[in-house]
N, C-alpha and C positions, 0 to 999 in steps of 0.2 A: 245830392251829398248826405242827404236825410236817409236814403236808401244806403247808401256806403255804412253810416253811422250804424243806423240799425243791424246790420248784418256784422257788424265790428262786434258789436255787443252782444248779439245771438253767440258768437263765436265763442267768445271772452265767458258767457253762461256754461255754454256745453264745458269748455276748458274745465271751469271751476267744479261743473258737476263730475267730471272724471277725475280730478286729483282729488275727491273729497268722496269718491265712490268706497265699497267697504270692499276691501282686498279679504274673502275668506281664509283663505289659504295663509294668508300674510297673518292673522287673528292666528289660526292655529299653531303656527311653526315658530312663534315667537311670544315672549314672556310679557307684561304690561300688566296695567292697571288689574290688581285682583285676580291675577294669573300667574301662572309660574311655570317654568318644567324644570322638573324632578327626572334624575337619573336613578335608574336602580339595577341593581344584580340581578342574576338570575337567581331565582328563588327566595328573592325579596320581596316583602307584604308591602304591595302598596295602600291595602288596609284591611283592617281584620276585619270579622263578623261581630256586631253588637258595638263596635268604634261608631265614633261618632259620623253622621252624614250633612260633611258639610262643603261638599263639592262634588262636581262634575268632571270627566277626566275624557281625553283624547289621547290614544298611542300616537305619536307620533314615528317611533321607528320602534320593534321589537316584537313581542306578544305576550298576552297576560292570560293567564287561568280564573276563572270563576267559580270557587264553590262553596257550598254551603255543609253543615255538619247538622246534624241532628241532634236530640238531647240525649241518645245513647253514643252518643260518636260516631254514627256511621256519615261518612263524608261519601258527595255527588260532585262532579264535575257539571254545571250548569253550562256553561260553555270556553271555550278558546278564541280570544280575540287578536287581531292585527291593525297593521296603521291605520291609521284615519277612523277607527273604532270608535266609538264613544262608549262610557258605562259609566256605574254609578248616578245614572239620572235620578234614581228613587229618591234623591233628596230634593227632589224640586216637586216632590209631590207628597210629601209633608211625612215621609220617614224621618225619624227625626235619629235612627242609628242604621248602620250598616247592616244588610240580610244575609251577606254572604261577605267573604272574603275572596278578594284579586289578590293575585300574589305573580311577579314575571317570571316568565316561562323562558326566556332569554337574556339577553343583556336590553335595556326596557329602554326609551324617551316618552315619557308622559308631561302633558301639558295638564295642569291643576288649576280649575277654573273655579272660582267660589260660588257657592250660588246662587247671591243678589246677582255677579257681576253675569254667570250665566241666564239669568230672567232678562236681565237688563239688558242684554246682547239683543235675545231671541224676539223680544216686544220691537227693539229701536231700530235692527236689521234686518231687510226683510231675505235678502242672501241667505244671509246665517241659518236665520230660523228655516227659509225651504232646504236647506242642504239634511238639518236637523232630524228636521220631519219627517223627511223621504227615506234617511236612516234610519227612526224611529219605526218606521212604517213595513221596511223591507226587515227590520230584524221582526218583526210579529210574526211576519210572514213566515219566516225561518221556524220560528219556534211553534206555531203552526205547524207544518211542516216535520219536526223533528220528533213533534207529539206522533202525528200521523206514522211516522218510523218507527218510534219504540212500538207503536199498538199491530203494525201489522205484519213488519218486513222483520227477518231474519237477522242474525249478529251477524253475518256474515254480509250481507246488503248492508245496515249499518254500520259497521266497521268501514265498507267500500266509501259509502256517500259521505263519511264521515273525512276520511282522506283525500277526497274529492272537492269538497268543500272548503277546506282546509289549503289545499292547494289553489281556490280559486279558481276553479274552470267555470268559464262561464262561454261567453260568444268568441273568444280568444280563438285564432287558431292554435297557437303553441302544441304540440304534439306531447310536451313534457317539462312539468315546474318541478321547483324544488322548494320543500319544506322544510323547517329546522328539523331534527331529531325529536321524535316525542317518545315518552317510556310507553309501555305497552301495558301498564299500570293504569299511565292516566287514558290512556284509549279503553283501557277496561271501564272504567268509571265513566266515560261520557256516553257510551252505546249501550250501558248497565248491562254490562256480561261479565266473564272470571278473566285474568290476566293469561290462563293456558290454551284458552280460546282464541283470543286476541293472537297468542303467540302462532296457532295453528293457520288461522286464516293469515298472518302476514306472511309466513314460511312458504303457504300455498301461493300467493301474490308473486310473493317474488320469484318463484319456480316457473309463474306463467309470464312475468315479462311486466306485469301490470307495475311492480315497483321496483328501486335498486336502491342499494345502501351505498353512502359514499361520505366522505370526513367531512362535507359541505352540510350535509344533510341526506334526506331521504326523497328521491325524487319519484314524482307520480306520474304516470303517462295515463294519458288520456282512454287509453283501451282498457284502464279499469271502469271504464262506465258501463262497459259489457256488464258486467255483475250487477248491478244496482239494476240494468234493464232487463235485464234474464226472468223470465217466471219460472 
């Protein structure tokens, strides 16, 4: 009887632990204490450069462009982000104002998490903090790769790499992926070149079958890797 009772108590504790296990996806997919789900139209600003930095955001659906403008009005595209990406994390590192502007590039749904709530969850929930740290590390690696790309690669290679990254090619076997249409002006800002040069290479990629336009978006073929790998 004692063994049966102990076994039942253990099962009860395991069920209780499973019941109260933190669900990262559920947290990021819903509103709650100190966090809200916000819908943005295409081209609508999620926040402005110089505005108060009071929250961290996670993209549930759609995409966001991060840009910065200098004192003389010259703009640069820092990043194009998609679903499950975080941004605005500078608010947790002592930034009192936003260092850039975040703009929805398609109809977009964001989870806006207040800074103090974000800090609380990072401290309290290991599953969430592990996922967030892994994301930030991968993004830091991406930033280093972007810098190397800018320093050593041609505009053609930089454009090909940007399209592949937007299509999120990795180890997946899919031959072709579709991304939302993006303006040539935005692509030029991302790879630091001119719009006419982007137009030239996009036409070249299309003729070679690397990309294809449709009403749904831009289809990026895995064969575009050959441009990045070509010496």
